[in-house]
C-alpha positions in Angstrom: 78.2 -54.0 -59.6 78.2 -53.8 -63.4 74.4 -53.8 -63.5 74.2 -50.7 -61.2 76.8 -48.7 -63.2 75.4 -49.2 -66.7 72.0 -47.6 -66.0 73.8 -44.5 -64.6 76.0 -44.3 -67.7 72.8 -44.6 -69.9 71.1 -41.9 -67.9 74.1 -39.6 -68.2 74.2 -40.3 -71.9 70.5 -39.5 -72.3 70.8 -36.3 -70.3 73.8 -35.2 -72.4 71.6 -35.5 -75.6 68.6 -33.5 -74.6 66.9 -32.0 -77.7 67.4 -28.3 -78.2 63.6 -27.9 -78.4 63.3 -29.4 -74.9 66.0 -27.0 -73.6 64.2 -24.1 -75.1 61.0 -25.1 -73.4 62.8 -25.5 -70.1 64.4 -22.0 -70.5 61.0 -20.5 -71.3 59.4 -22.1 -68.2 62.3 -20.9 -66.0 62.0 -17.4 -67.3 58.3 -17.3 -66.7 58.6 -18.8 -63.2 61.2 -16.1 -62.4 58.9 -13.3 -63.5 56.0 -14.7 -61.6 58.0 -15.0 -58.3 60.1 -11.9 -59.1 63.2 -13.9 -58.3 64.7 -14.0 -61.8 66.8 -11.5 -63.7 64.1 -9.9 -65.8 65.9 -6.6 -65.6 68.9 -8.0 -67.4 66.8 -9.7 -70.1 64.9 -6.4 -70.8 68.1 -4.4 -71.0 69.6 -7.0 -73.3 66.6 -6.7 -75.7 66.7 -2.9 -75.6 70.4 -2.9 -76.3 70.0 -5.3 -79.2 67.1 -3.2 -80.5 69.2 0.0 -80.5 72.2 -1.8 -82.0 70.1 -3.2 -84.9 68.4 0.1 -85.4 71.6 2.1 -85.6 73.3 -0.6 -87.7 70.5 -0.4 -90.3 70.6 3.4 -90.2 74.4 3.5 -90.8 74.2 0.8 -93.5 71.2 2.5 -95.1 73.0 5.9 -95.1 76.1 4.4 -96.7 74.0 2.7 -99.4 72.2 5.9 -100.0 75.5 7.7 -100.7 76.5 4.8 -102.9 73.4 5.1 -105.0 74.0 8.9 -105.3 77.6 8.3 -106.4 76.3 6.3 -109.4 74.4 9.3 -110.7 76.5 11.1 -113.4 77.6 14.6 -112.3 76.2 17.7 -114.0 78.1 19.1 -117.0 80.8 21.7 -116.3 80.1 25.4 -116.9 81.7 27.2 -119.9 84.6 28.5 -117.7 85.1 25.9 -115.0 87.0 26.8 -111.9 89.3 24.3 -110.0 86.4 24.1 -107.4 84.0 23.0 -110.2 86.4 20.3 -111.2 86.7 19.2 -107.6 82.9 19.1 -107.2 82.7 16.6 -110.0 83.8 13.9 -107.6 81.3 15.0 -104.9 79.4 11.7 -105.0 82.5 9.6 -104.3 83.6 12.1 -101.6 80.3 11.8 -99.8 80.6 8.0 -100.0 84.1 8.2 -98.5 83.0 10.4 -95.7 80.2 7.9 -94.9 83.0 5.3 -94.6 84.8 7.6 -92.2 81.6 7.8 -90.1 81.5 4.0 -90.1 85.0 3.9 -88.7 83.7 5.9 -85.7 80.4 4.2 -85.3 80.9 0.5 -86.2 83.4 -0.5 -83.4 81.2 1.0 -80.7 78.2 -0.6 -82.2 79.8 -4.0 -82.3 80.9 -3.6 -78.7 77.2 -2.9 -77.8 76.0 -6.0 -79.5 78.7 -8.1 -77.7 77.8 -6.5 -74.3 74.1 -7.1 -74.8 74.8 -10.8 -75.6 77.0 -11.4 -72.5 74.8 -9.3 -70.2 73.5 -11.5 -67.5 76.1 -14.3 -67.9 77.0 -13.6 -64.3 73.3 -13.3 -63.4 72.7 -16.8 -64.8 75.5 -18.2 -62.7 73.3 -19.5 -60.0 70.8 -21.1 -62.4 73.6 -22.7 -64.4 75.0 -24.2 -61.2 71.6 -25.6 -60.3 71.0 -27.1 -63.7 74.4 -28.7 -63.6 73.7 -30.1 -60.1 70.5 -31.8 -61.2 72.3 -33.6 -64.1 72.5 -31.4 -67.2 75.7 -31.6 -69.1 77.9 -28.6 -69.8 76.9 -28.8 -73.5 73.2 -28.8 -72.6 73.6 -25.8 -70.4 75.6 -24.0 -73.1 73.0 -24.8 -75.7 70.2 -23.6 -73.5 72.0 -20.3 -72.9 72.6 -19.8 -76.6 68.9 -20.4 -77.2 68.1 -17.6 -74.8 70.6 -15.3 -76.4 69.2 -16.2 -79.8 65.6 -15.4 -78.7 66.6 -12.1 -77.2 68.6 -11.2 -80.3 65.7 -12.1 -82.5 63.3 -9.9 -80.6 65.8 -7.0 -80.6 66.4 -7.4 -84.3 62.7 -7.4 -85.0 62.1 -4.3 -83.0 65.2 -2.6 -84.4 64.1 -3.3 -88.0 60.6 -1.9 -87.3 62.2 1.2 -85.7 64.5 1.7 -88.7 61.7 1.5 -91.2 59.3 3.6 -89.2 61.9 6.4 -88.7 63.1 6.4 -92.3 60.7 9.2 -93.5 62.1 11.6 -90.9 65.4 11.6 -92.8 63.7 13.5 -95.6 64.3 16.6 -93.4 68.0 16.3 -94.0 69.7 17.4 -97.2 73.2 16.7 -98.7 74.7 18.4 -101.7 71.6 20.8 -101.8 69.3 17.8 -102.4 66.9 16.6 -99.7 66.7 12.9 -99.0 63.7 11.0 -100.3 61.2 9.4 -98.0 62.6 6.0 -98.3 66.2 6.8 -99.3 67.6 5.4 -96.0 66.1 1.9 -96.5 68.4 -0.9 -97.6 67.7 -3.2 -100.6 65.9 -6.4 -99.7 69.2 -8.4 -99.4 70.7 -5.8 -97.0 68.4 -6.6 -94.1 69.3 -10.4 -93.9 73.0 -9.4 -94.2 72.8 -7.0 -91.2 70.7 -9.5 -89.2 73.2 -12.3 -89.8 76.1 -10.1 -88.7 74.3 -9.1 -85.5 73.4 -12.7 -84.7 76.9 -14.0 -85.3 78.4 -11.2 -83.1 75.9 -12.0 -80.4 76.4 -15.8 -80.4 80.2 -15.4 -80.5 80.2 -12.9 -77.6 77.9 -15.3 -75.6 80.3 -18.2 -76.1 83.2 -16.1 -74.9 81.2 -15.0 -71.9 80.2 -18.5 -71.0 83.9 -19.5 -70.9 84.5 -17.0 -68.1 82.2 -18.9 -65.7 83.1 -22.6 -65.2 80.4 -24.7 -63.4 81.3 -28.2 -62.2 78.9 -31.1 -62.3 78.4 -30.6 -58.5 77.0 -27.1 -59.1 80.1 -25.2 -57.9 80.9 -22.2 -60.1 84.4 -20.9 -60.6 85.3 -17.7 -62.4 88.2 -17.4 -64.7 90.8 -15.2 -63.1 91.7 -12.4 -65.6 95.4 -12.0 -66.4 97.4 -8.8 -66.1 97.7 -6.6 -69.1 101.2 -6.7 -70.6 103.6 -4.0 -71.6 103.7 -5.0 -75.2 100.5 -3.0 -75.7 102.4 0.2 -75.0 105.1 -0.8 -77.5 102.5 -1.5 -80.2 100.8 1.8 -79.5 104.1 3.7 -80.0 104.7 1.9 -83.3 101.2 2.7 -84.6 101.5 6.3 -83.4 104.7 6.8 -85.4 103.4 5.0 -88.5 100.2 7.2 -88.4 102.2 10.4 -88.1 104.4 9.4 -91.1 101.3 8.3 -93.0 98.9 11.2 -92.6 101.6 13.9 -92.5 101.6 13.8 -96.3 97.8 14.4 -96.6 96.7 17.9 -97.6 93.1 19.0 -97.0 93.4 21.6 -99.8 93.7 18.8 -102.4 90.8 16.8 -101.0 89.7 13.9 -103.2 88.6 10.3 -103.0 92.1 9.0 -102.4 93.0 11.5 -99.7 89.7 10.8 -97.9 90.3 7.0 -98.0 93.8 7.6 -96.6 92.3 9.7 -93.8 89.7 7.0 -93.0 92.5 4.4 -92.8 94.5 6.6 -90.6 91.5 7.2 -88.3 91.0 3.5 -88.0 94.7 3.0 -87.1 94.3 5.7 -84.4 91.2 4.1 -83.0 92.9 0.7 -82.9 95.9 2.2 -81.2 93.8 3.7 -78.4 91.9 0.4 -78.0 95.2 -1.5 -77.6 96.9 0.8 -75.1 93.9 1.9 -73.0 93.7 -1.3 -70.8 97.4 -1.0 -70.0 97.0 2.7 -69.0 93.9 1.9 -67.0 95.7 -0.8 -65.1 98.8 1.3 -64.5 96.9 4.3 -63.2 94.7 2.1 -61.0 97.7 0.4 -59.4 99.5 3.6 -58.7 96.4 5.3 -57.2 95.1 2.4 -55.2 96.8 3.4 -51.9 95.6 6.9 -52.2 92.2 8.3 -51.3 89.3 6.9 -49.3 88.1 3.3 -48.8 85.7 3.6 -51.7 88.6 4.8 -53.9 90.6 1.8 -52.8 87.9 -0.7 -53.7 87.2 1.0 -57.0 90.8 1.2 -58.1 91.5 -2.4 -57.0 88.5 -3.6 -59.0 89.9 -1.8 -62.0 93.5 -3.0 -61.6 92.5 -6.7 -61.2 90.4 -6.7 -64.4 91.6 -3.8 -66.6 90.3 -5.2 -69.8 86.7 -5.5 -68.5 87.0 -2.0 -66.9 88.1 -0.7 -70.3 85.2 -2.4 -72.1 82.7 -0.7 -69.8 83.8 2.8 -70.9 85.1 2.0 -74.5 82.0 3.7 -76.0 83.3 7.0 -74.6 86.4 6.6 -76.6 84.5 7.0 -79.8 82.8 10.1 -78.5 86.1 11.6 -77.3 87.9 10.9 -80.6 85.0 12.7 -82.4 85.1 15.6 -79.9 88.8 16.0 -80.3 88.5 16.0 -84.1 85.7 18.6 -83.9 87.8 20.8 -81.8 90.4 21.4 -84.5 88.5 21.3 -87.7 88.8 24.5 -89.7 86.3 27.3 -89.1 83.3 27.2 -91.4 84.4 30.3 -93.3 87.8 28.8 -94.0 86.3 25.4 -94.9 84.0 27.1 -97.4 87.1 28.6 -99.1 88.8 25.2 -99.3 85.9 22.9 -100.3 82.9 25.0 -101.0 80.0 26.2 -98.8 77.7 23.3 -99.6 80.2 20.6 -98.8 81.4 22.4 -95.7 77.8 22.6 -94.3 77.2 19.0 -95.2 80.3 18.0 -93.2 78.9 19.8 -90.2 75.5 18.0 -90.6 77.4 14.7 -90.8 79.3 15.4 -87.7 76.1 16.2 -85.8 74.5 13.0 -86.9 77.5 11.0 -86.0 77.7 12.6 -82.6 74.0 11.8 -81.9 74.5 8.2 -82.8 77.7 8.0 -80.7 75.9 9.6 -77.7 73.1 7.1 -78.0 75.5 4.2 -78.1 77.3 5.6 -75.0 74.2 5.9 -72.9 72.8 2.5 -73.7 76.3 0.9 -73.3 76.8 2.5 -70.0 73.5 1.3 -68.5 74.2 -2.1 -69.9 77.7 -2.5 -68.5 76.7 -1.1 -65.1 73.9 -3.6 -64.8 76.2 -6.4 -65.8 78.8 -5.2 -63.3 76.4 -5.5 -60.4 76.1 -9.2 -61.0 79.8 -9.7 -61.9 80.8 -8.2 -58.6 78.0 -9.7 -56.5 80.3 -11.7 -54.3 82.5 -8.8 -53.2 79.4 -6.6 -52.8 77.8 -9.1 -50.5 81.1 -9.5 -48.5 81.4 -5.8 -48.0 77.7 -5.7 -46.9 78.3 -8.4 -44.3 81.1 -6.3 -42.7 78.8 -3.2 -42.5 79.5 -1.2 -45.7 76.4 1.0 -46.4 74.6 1.2 -49.7 76.1 4.6 -50.3 79.5 3.1 -50.2 78.7 0.6 -53.0 77.2 3.5 -55.0 80.4 5.6 -54.6 82.7 2.7 -55.4 80.7 1.8 -58.6 80.7 5.4 -59.8 84.5 5.8 -59.2 85.1 2.4 -60.8 83.5 3.8 -63.9 84.7 7.4 -63.7 88.5 6.7 -63.3 88.9 4.6 -66.5 86.5 6.8 -68.3 88.4 10.0 -67.5 91.9 8.7 -68.4 90.9 6.8 -71.6 88.6 9.5 -72.9 91.3 12.2 -72.3 93.8 10.1 -74.3 91.2 9.6 -77.1 90.5 13.3 -77.1 94.2 14.1 -77.5 94.4 11.5 -80.3 91.5 13.1 -82.1 93.1 16.6 -81.8 96.3 15.1 -83.0 94.7 13.6 -86.0 92.9 16.8 -86.9 96.0 19.0 -86.5 98.1 16.8 -88.8 95.4 16.4 -91.3 94.4 20.1 -91.6 97.8 21.6 -90.8 97.7 25.4 -90.7 94.0 25.4 -91.5 93.1 23.8 -88.2 91.3 25.7 -85.5 94.0 26.8 -83.0 92.0 29.1 -80.7 91.7 27.4 -77.3 88.9 29.7 -76.1 86.6 29.7 -79.2 82.9 29.0 -79.0 83.6 25.6 -80.5 85.9 24.7 -77.6 83.2 25.7 -75.2 80.7 23.4 -77.1 83.2 20.5 -77.1 83.9 20.8 -73.3 80.2 21.1 -72.6 79.5 17.9 -74.6 82.2 16.1 -72.7 80.9 17.3 -69.3 77.3 16.3 -70.3 78.5 12.8 -71.2 80.3 12.4 -67.9 77.2 13.6 -66.0 75.0 11.2 -67.9 77.4 8.3 -67.2 77.1 9.1 -63.5 73.3 9.1 -63.8 73.5 5.7 -65.6 75.6 4.4 -62.7 72.9 5.5 -60.2 70.1 4.1 -62.4 71.1 0.5 -61.6 71.1 1.2 -57.9 67.7 -0.6 -57.4 69.3 -3.7 -59.0 72.2 -3.5 -56.4 69.7 -3.1 -53.5 67.8 -6.1 -54.8 71.0 -8.1 -54.8 72.0 -7.1 -51.3 68.5 -8.1 -50.0 68.7 -11.5 -51.6 69.8 -14.3 -49.3 71.7 -16.9 -51.3 73.8 -19.8 -50.2 76.5 -20.9 -52.6 76.9 -24.5 -53.5 80.0 -26.0 -51.8 
């Protein structure tokens, strides 16, 4: 009896210590076999690489722009005229002010960018569930399966980082068309120093690997190949309490700021206050999404019920799928109340006022790009995460159009409520910061522009939801028997 048990223990020990190089080779062979038979998840791998490419590209652009403003801040200001005005004295700190404004842009962009990196890393975790179960069934240990998945993530991240870096360098000369402080950027001003690129690469890789480990913990696969998903917990009320506290603290903090005395310190305070507002929205949004979904679940059609129940049972994940829109809505709310250009010119000068507009446009374009890539990514991931329910509804006769409507509503409901809250927070921040100088005309041309931008974002989110419909059809046509 002992003789038969010992070889099994030795075998299990050997299987548990498979070299990482062998796991990488196995992963490559499985990927190639899936592409040849068109039975794998090539869609997800391609989307993950594209998302990592965009994330790296924009991260290098944001870091390069901040470094460019830092280099400019080191240049001594020109001498004052014979009879300097208060505005001349204020413009002596222009280099530092531009650098501080770059940090404010980072507050808007960096959280959404980090979210995109995390989403690209965990994309396909649900799609790999069947393969993970099979590998566990044939004897691979949980550690070996985890290492093999991390190798895949590392390869995808490496490809995306390489493409993103090439894209960043190749598009750097186009920034020479943009000017700040009446000085056009140089051809290579947006490039980082040599040590900046490994630093950004390391940050992206660490974020991707950390997100992948968190994603793997959500899917538990037993040695017999039976997969079990971690049941998400309900969002607690403490988030609302924390939001109220942060809201009050922010009001007290930024109420003392005056845009007329703009300087480095005031800009730094504004950036900190904006970061607090962004954090407050991120904390309370899942609770609001869950509350609204639970209240509206009994109302509407069958697709409304399915959509709201999906949102209510996993409010955090539903919030993550639309969190990129929060950045855009905060920015749109802030744009809606900034002073008119003529008034801004009186406060801070024509050059600085025009440069702020240019910075807002650039930030908006970056945010819009992040929103679109993030939406396609999360919608593709949602198709696999909800595969069991989709197949069950298909078995009882639900048509493909039903799944399409439910997927769109599942995205639209959280997007509408959270983006509306973020828009109000952006307006609130601008009104307190600018005071009487804020734009208060509700029917101005800027309001029309802001509303148009919001409607365009919602329409494109709907298009992104429909873009993954072929993936949903492929899933419905696939006949798979779960291990039991």
